[in-house]
N, C-alpha and C positions, 0 to 999 in steps of 0.2 A: 504494500500500500504506500503510495506516494503521499507525504504530508502536504496539506494545503493550509495557507493562512486564510482566516475568515475575512480579513480586511487587508488592504495594502500595507506593506511594512511601515512606510512613513506615517500613515494615519494611526496605526497601532502604537508606534513609539510616542506620538503626540498624545494619544488618548491615555497612555500609561504615565504621562508626564516625565518621560525619560529625556525627550528633547522638546523644544518649544516650537510653536508654529513658525516663528521667524527663522529658526534654524532649518526647519524642513524646507521652507521656501528658498533659502540660500542654497541648500544642498541640491534641490531640484534644478535651480538655475545653473549651478556648477556642473551638474550631471549632463545638461544639454551640450555644454562645451567639451567636456572630457570624454563622454561616452561610457564612463565607468558605471558600475552598478551603484544603486543608492546607498547600500550599506557601506561599501568602500569609500564613497564620497563623504559620508558622514564621519567616518573614521579619519580621513585625510583632513577634514575641516576641524577636527578635535571636538566635534559635537558630542561624540560618544566614543568610548574605548572599544577595542576589538573584543575584549572579554565581556564587557557589558552587553554588546550587541549579540554575541553568540549565546550567552546565558539566557538572554531574553528569547531568542529563537528556540533554544532548547525547551524552555517552558511552554511557549506558544504551540510548538509542534509536537510536544510530548516525546522528545527523543533525548538520549543522554548526551551530556557534554563531556568529551574525552580529553585526557592528557595523554597523548601518544608518545611523548618524549621518553617515557620510562618503559614503554612496552617493547618486548622482543617479538617482532612480527616475522613469521616464517616467509622465506623467499617465494615459495610456491603460492602462498596466499597473495602476496604483493603483486605477483605476475598475472593474477586473474584480470587485472586492468593494465593494458599496455601503457608504457610510460607517456607516450604522446597524449593519449586520451586522459590519463591521470592528471597530467599537468594542465591540460586545457580545461578540464572540468573541476580542478582543484578537489580531487577525490582520491582516496586511498583505501584499498581493500585491507581490512585489519584482521578479521576472523572469518573462518569458513567451517561451519559445523556439518557440512555435507548437504544440507537442505537449503540453507540461507547463507548469504555473505553479508557481514557487517562492513559497511563502507562509511568512512569518516569524510565529511565534506566541510568546507569553510562557508558554503552557501547552500544549505539543504533546501532552500526555497526556489532554486533554479530548476524549473520543471523540464526545460528542454534537456538539460544535462542529465536529470534523473531518467528521462525516457531512453536516452542513448545508453546509459549505464545498465539499465534493466535489460536491454537487448544484448549487450555484451556478456552479461552474467547468466542469461537464460540457459537452462531451465531453472537455475537456482533462484530463490527468492531474495530480493534486496531488502535489507534492513539498514537504517541510517543512524549515524551519530554526528555530532557537530564538533569541529575542532578548529583551532586558530590557524590562519593562513601561514603564519610564521612557522609553526610546527610542521605544517604540511610541506612547505618548501624545504625545510631541513631534512624531513623524512625522505622526500624524493631524491635528494642528493646522496643520502646515506644508504637507501634501500635498493634503488634501481642501479645495480651493478651492471657492468658491460660484459661480464664473463660469458653469459649465454650468447650474446651478440658476437663476441670475439671468436668463440668456438664455431659459430655458424659461418662467419666470413672465412675463417681458416679452412673449414671444410670445402667451401666454394673455391678457394684459391688452389687447394690441392687437386680438386677436380679439373680445374683449368690446365694445370701442369700435366695431369695425366692425359688430357685430351690432346695436348701438344706433343706427347711422346718424349719430349726432351726439354731440358732447361734452356730457354732461349734468352741469352743475355741482352740481345738487342731489344727484345720486346719489353723488358723491364726498364729500359732507359727511354722508351718511347711513351710520351705522356698520353698518347691516344689509345694505347693498347688496353684490352680488357684486363690482362694480368696486372698492369700498372695500376689501373683504377681500383682493383680489388686489394692490392697491397696497401695503397694509400688509405682505403677505408679501414683495413685491419689496423694499421698503425694509428689512425685517428681514434678508433675505439679503445686501443690500448692506452693512449695518452689521456683520453677523456676519463677513463676509469681511474687512472692514477691520480689525476688532478682532483677528481671527485672524492677520492679516498684520502686526500692530503698526503700522498706518497712523496718521499724525498728522492727515491731512486727507483729505476726500473731495470731489472736484470733479464736478459734474453739468453737462455742457455740450452743449446741443442744437446740432447743425449742420444743414446743408441736407438731408442724406440719412441721417445717422447720429446716434446719441446716444452721446456719450463719457462713460464713468464712469471717472475716474482717481483713484488713491490715491497719496499721498505716503508712501513707505516709506524710512526712513533718508535723508530729504532728497531722494529721487529720485521723480519721477512715473512710475507704471506705469499703462498704459491698457487698458481693456476697452471694445470697440466693440460697440454694439447697433444692429441695423438698424431697430428699432422706434422711430423718432424721434418718432412721434405720441404716445407715452406720456409725453413729457417734461413736458407741461403738468400731467398728473395727478400726477406725482412732486413737482413744485414746489408744487402746490396743497396736497397732503397735508403736505409739510414746513412750509409757511407756517402751516397750522392747528396743527401741533405746536409751532411757535415763537411762536404768538400774533400773527402778522403780518397785515396787511391783504390778504386774498386777492383783492380787486378791484383793487388797485394793481399794475400791471405796468410802468408807465412810469418809476418811480423806484426807486433801490436801497433795500433795507431790511435791518435787522440785528435778530437775535433770538437766543434760546437756549432749549434745553430739556434735560431729563434723561431718561435711559433706562438700563435694565439689560440688558446683553448678555452671555450666557454667563458669568454670575457677576461681570461687571465693571460698576461704576457709572460711566457715561459722561456727562460734561457736554459738550453739543454747542453750539458757538458757530457761528451760521449767518449768512451774508451772501448776499443776492441782488443781481443786477445785470442790467438789461435789455441784451440783445445782439441782433444782427440777426435771429436765428432763434428768439427766445424769451427765457427768463431763465436766466442762469447762476447756479448755487448752489455755494458753497464752505462746507464745514463743518469746523471744527477740533474734533478729538476729544480731550478731556482725561479721562484715566482716573483718577477720584477714588479708586478702590479700590487703586490702585498705591501711593498714599502719596507724600509729598514726598521728594525726594532731599536728603540731608544734604550738607554741604560735602565730607565725605569721599567721597561717592558721585558727585560731579560729574566726577571724573577729574583734578582739579587735582593737579599734582605736589606731593609733600610739602614741598619748599622754598618753593614759592609759597603753599601752604596755611598754613604757619607765618607768613609775612609778612602774609597777609590776616587771620589770627586776631589778630595783634598790632595791626593797624590798626583792627579793629572794636571793640577795647577802649577806644578813645579816647572821652572824654565828649562831644566835639563835633567838628564838621568834616563834610565831604561825601565820600561814596564813590560813584563812578559806574561802572556796568557798561555797556559799549558793544559794538556789533556790529549787523549787519543783522538784519532780521526772520527769526525761526527759528533764531537762533544760540545760544539757551539762556540769554539774559540773565535772564529772569524766574525760571528754575530756580535760577540762581546767587543771585539776590536772596532767594528763599524759603529757600535753604540758609543764607544769612547770618542771616535773621530767625529761623530755627529755633534757631540757636545763641544768639541774643540774647534769645529769648523766655523770660524768667524772671519770677518773681512781683514782683521789686523794680523792674521796668522798665515804663513805660507806652509802648506802641508803637501808633502809628496809621498806617494805610496809606491812600493815595488812589490808586485803581486804575481802569482802564478796559479790560477788565472785571475784576472780582474772579475770579481763576482758581481759587484753592484757598482754602477756608475754614480759618482757623487759630484754634485756641483761645487765649483771653486777649488776642488782638490785635483792636483796633478797626479794622475794614476799611470803607472808604467807597467806594461805587460811583458813579463820575462819571455825571451825566445832563445832557448838553448841552441837551436840549430844554427843561429848566426852569431853565437857567442855573447848574446845579451842575457847574461845570467845575473844572479843576485849581487855578487861581489862587484862586477863591472858597473852595473847600474848604480849601486850604492856609492861607489867612488864619485861618479858624476853627480849624483844627488847632493852630496856634501858641498859641491861647488855651485849649486843652484840657490844658495842662500835660503835654506828652509828653516822654519822654526820647529816643525814636527815632521818626523820621518816614520813611516810605517813599513816594516819589512814583513812580507807574507810569512816567512818561516826562516828560522836560524838553522841552516842545513849543513854548514861546514865551518871549519876553523876560520877561514878567511872572512866569511860573512859575519861571523860572531865578533871577530876582532875589530872589523871596520865599524860595526854597529856600536860596540862598546866605546871605541875612540870617539865616534860621533856624539855619544851621550856625554862624554867628558869635555867636549869642545863647544858646549852651549846649545845642544839640540836635545829635544825630548824624543826618544826613540821607543816605538812600540813594535812588538813582534810576538811570534808564537813559537812554541817548542813542543815536541811530542814526548812528554814524560808522564809519569803516573801521578805525581803530586807536586806541590810547590817546593818542598824541601829538596827533593831529588833534582828539580830543575836547575837550581843554583849549582849543584854539584855536577850536573851534566855539562854545563859550560866549561868546567875545568876538564872534564873527560874529553871534550872536543878540542882541547889544546889551548884554550884561552888562559892568559896569565892571571894568576890569582889576584894580583894587585889591581888589574883592570876590572875584574868582576866586582871586587870589593868597592872600588871607587865609583863605578857607573850604575850597578844594579840597585834599584830602589824598592821595587814591589813586584811580587809574583802573584798572579791569580790562577789558581788551578780550578778546573771545573769538570763536571759530568752532567749528563742529562738522564733523568729518571722519568718513567711514565707516571702521569698524573691520574689519579682515580677519577673516573667519569662522574661528573657532578650530577648527572641525570639519574644514575642508578646506584649511587653510593649508599651504602648502608653500614651501620655499626656492627662489629663482631667482637667476640671474646677470643683472646689469644690462648692457644693451648699450652699445656705445661712445657712441651719441648721448645716451642717458640719463646716462651718466657725465660727458660734456662739459657737459650742462645743469646737473648738480649743481655742477660746479666753477665754473660761471659765476655761481651765485647764493649760494654759501656757501663758507666756509673750513673747515667741519667735515671731519674725517678719517673717511671711510667704509670704509677698507680692512679693518676688522675687523667691519663691520656684516653682519647677516644679513637680507637683504631677503626679504619674504614676500608671497605673493598667494594668494587663494582659488581653488581649482580649480572650485568650484561644487558644491553638494550640496543634499540636500533641506532641510537646516537653514536654508540661506540662500536657498532658492528659486532656486538656480543662479546667483546674482549674484556669489558670492565674498566678499560683505560681510554682516555681521550686526551691527546696532547702530551707534552712533556714539560718538565720544569727543571731549571738549572740548579745544580748543587755546587756551591762555591767554597773555596778556602782562600784566604788572603794572607800572604806573608809579607810584612813590611820589615825591611832589614833595619835592625837597631845597632847600637855600637858593639854589643857583644858578638852579634852575628858577623858584622863587618870585620871585626878583628880576627875572628876564627877563619873567615874567608881569606883575609890578607895573608895569614900564615899557612893557608892551604890545608887546614885540619878539618876533614869532613865530619868526624865524630863530634868535635866541639861545636861545629856549625849546626849540626842536627840537634844536638842537645839544647843549644841556645834557642833554636827555632821552636822546638816543642815546649820549652819552658816559658816562652813569651806569653804574657797574659792575654794578648789580643789575638792569639792564633787558635783557631778552631779547625781541626782536621775535617776533611771531606766527609768521612764516615759519620762524625758527630753531627755535622750539618744535616746529613741525610736522615739520621735518626730523629732530629727535630721535626723534619717534614712528616715522618712516620707518626710522631706523637700528635701532630696537628691534623692527621687524617688526609693529608694531601697525596701520599703515596702508600705503597704496601710493603710488608715485610719482605716479600719476594724481590722487589726492586732494590730495597736497601741491602739485602743479603748479597746481591750481585756486586754492589758498589763496595761493601766492606771487604768482600773476598778480593776484589781488584786492588783495594788499598793495601791489603795484607801482603800482596805480591810485590809491592814497591820495595826499593832498596832499604828504606827505613820503615818498618811495619808500624801499624797502629799501636801495638803493644809497647813500643818504646815510649810513646807519648804517655801511656798509662804508668809506665815505670818511672818516668821523670817526675810525674805528679806525686807518686808515692814517696 
């Protein structure tokens, strides 16, 4: 049964004194110009909130008002309505009991939409619920995955190759060929699915009998397996053409990049190929240029640490290092620092490989090893360009380290990254790379070490009691009191794709070198330096910071355990910190 209003929506709202007659007249006049529905027009004019309108419709039509953000909706139910129609009618299939389908709509009074939905769901009966349009749009992006579409196009592409009897290289470079069109459609679906799921990387890996397409979402790989392994060469070839790589070279790794626009997002794709046993593996890093750069406030750094970092970056000279493994957010933090330092009275030069985001007013240099334009060569020239601030993408060798340290001693503020486990071992790594101890002691001022841990999905987060084993483990690694803590974990919902996590949060430790650390560094004594660092009252190790997030219900014990294990593998383990305190 399709619900019907006894009166027109506007008249009902006036009768119930939810809006005034004047507001209705204003909305009707605006509706003639915009062509939007009356309800949306009233919301846009702030005459009524979306929740008020939908709860009113729920009462008038005697249908439930749903919060679908916390629901785990089965893919087979969602697909009862094709995505195109679902978005057009603002409708989502939520439940299927075999005889009827519960459909959530943002405008359940749209009779034309109801007629079309009934036809699509027949012979099953249609039952209705009302839901906010905001939740619907989020659900569309989260639930309508491209996996089925990708498999369908991959099957079609394999059939086309089978019909041609052989792999035709010329046809794939011909923009008018059927094969090329199908390859482009397949890649478009792969990229759209990745952007929709907020993936940071796409992996294309041909095996002996299957083709694996994996996405890294919130730091974790999720796998989609295609049986059409024969199409791998076509995908790699097309991607090489897009990145301007040598399509005839399959024996050596290649690197390239290209730009594309996907669903309103401007994406910069960094691509790497590598020959493997069954073909070529491709990994693509996706950088969403339209999302904009994160400021320091948006990195998730605690306010107390943020204040200390801001104090340090006001120095006229010295070196700041950001350390951590690949994918820990080092570059994001550095760009956040640069965005605060980027003023008209400062000359800033960066040396990067590659340049990830283009920044106004900043002179950014792209390293090119093929022509000898490496970090050390560019850095020498940079010092002659009268900079106030220099950012070096990474300290990779002794020469780059020493030039950077000397630059920090001669009136420049130098920012860079280093691949180490924690802040303490970063300072010692500079010595291992051959830097003179007096240079490190004189130039290095602050080290920020960081990791990313998955954040509990706020939609489906729920409190839970920690078991005896988990409690015992906590007591073995920290002295923090968790008696008043509220531990949370995600139950899994459509917003987090059933994982219980959505997004990531940075975990930081900041080491500011004081006199005792500088003296230990000057004498080249790593044990004294580590002891002085861990004894510093302002130093909180990464693991302790992560445990604070656990107590606040921002992340889970699983995520913290990974980080603590990682910290314990560092040259100076967490237990040394505890020993120093004792």
